[in-house]
C-alpha positions as CSV (number, residue, x, y, z in Angstrom):
1,X,85.2,99.5,64.9
2,X,83.9,100.0,68.4
3,X,86.0,99.1,71.3
4,X,85.0,95.9,73.0
5,X,84.4,96.2,76.7
6,X,84.1,93.5,79.3
7,X,82.5,93.5,82.7
8,X,84.6,93.0,85.8
9,X,83.4,92.5,89.3
10,X,85.6,94.4,91.6
11,X,85.4,94.2,95.4
12,X,86.7,97.3,97.2
13,X,86.6,98.6,100.7
14,X,83.7,101.0,101.1
15,X,86.1,103.9,102.0
16,X,88.2,103.3,98.9
17,X,85.1,103.3,96.7
18,X,84.0,106.6,98.3
19,X,87.4,108.2,97.8
20,X,87.5,107.1,94.1
21,X,83.9,108.3,93.5
22,X,84.8,111.7,95.0
23,X,88.0,111.9,92.9
24,X,86.0,110.9,89.8
25,X,83.4,113.6,90.5
26,X,86.2,116.2,90.9
27,X,87.6,115.1,87.5
28,X,84.2,115.0,85.8
29,X,84.4,111.3,85.1
30,X,82.2,108.4,86.0
31,X,83.6,106.0,88.7
32,X,84.3,103.4,86.0
33,X,86.1,106.0,83.7
34,X,88.1,107.1,86.7
35,X,89.2,103.6,87.6
36,X,90.1,102.9,83.9
37,X,92.1,106.1,83.8
38,X,94.0,105.3,87.0
39,X,94.8,101.8,85.8
40,X,96.0,103.1,82.3
41,X,98.2,105.7,83.9
42,X,99.7,103.2,86.3
43,X,100.4,100.7,83.5
44,X,102.0,103.4,81.3
45,X,104.2,104.7,84.1
46,X,105.2,101.2,85.1
47,X,106.1,100.3,81.5
48,X,108.1,103.6,81.1
49,X,109.9,103.0,84.4
50,X,110.7,99.5,83.3
51,X,112.1,100.7,80.0
52,X,114.2,103.4,81.7
53,X,115.5,100.8,84.2
54,X,116.5,98.5,81.4
55,X,118.3,101.3,79.6
56,X,120.2,102.3,82.8
57,X,121.2,98.7,83.4
58,X,122.5,98.4,79.8
59,X,124.4,101.7,80.3
60,X,126.0,100.4,83.5
61,X,127.0,97.1,81.8
62,X,128.6,99.0,78.9
63,X,130.4,101.3,81.4
64,X,131.8,98.3,83.4
65,X,133.1,96.7,80.2
66,X,135.1,99.8,79.3
């Protein structure tokens, strides 16, 4: 089944768009693909960081109880 995509109007400063476009070109991606890639990376890293922080908090709670 094909992935459903939605359109999103995104307003950026011209300089940021130019930097993203240059980065996308360097990575052989379209500007859209590059923005998607960056967002996916950020969300994955944030989720992983959140899980690691939760584990650390749980570890600290267990250590305090002992």
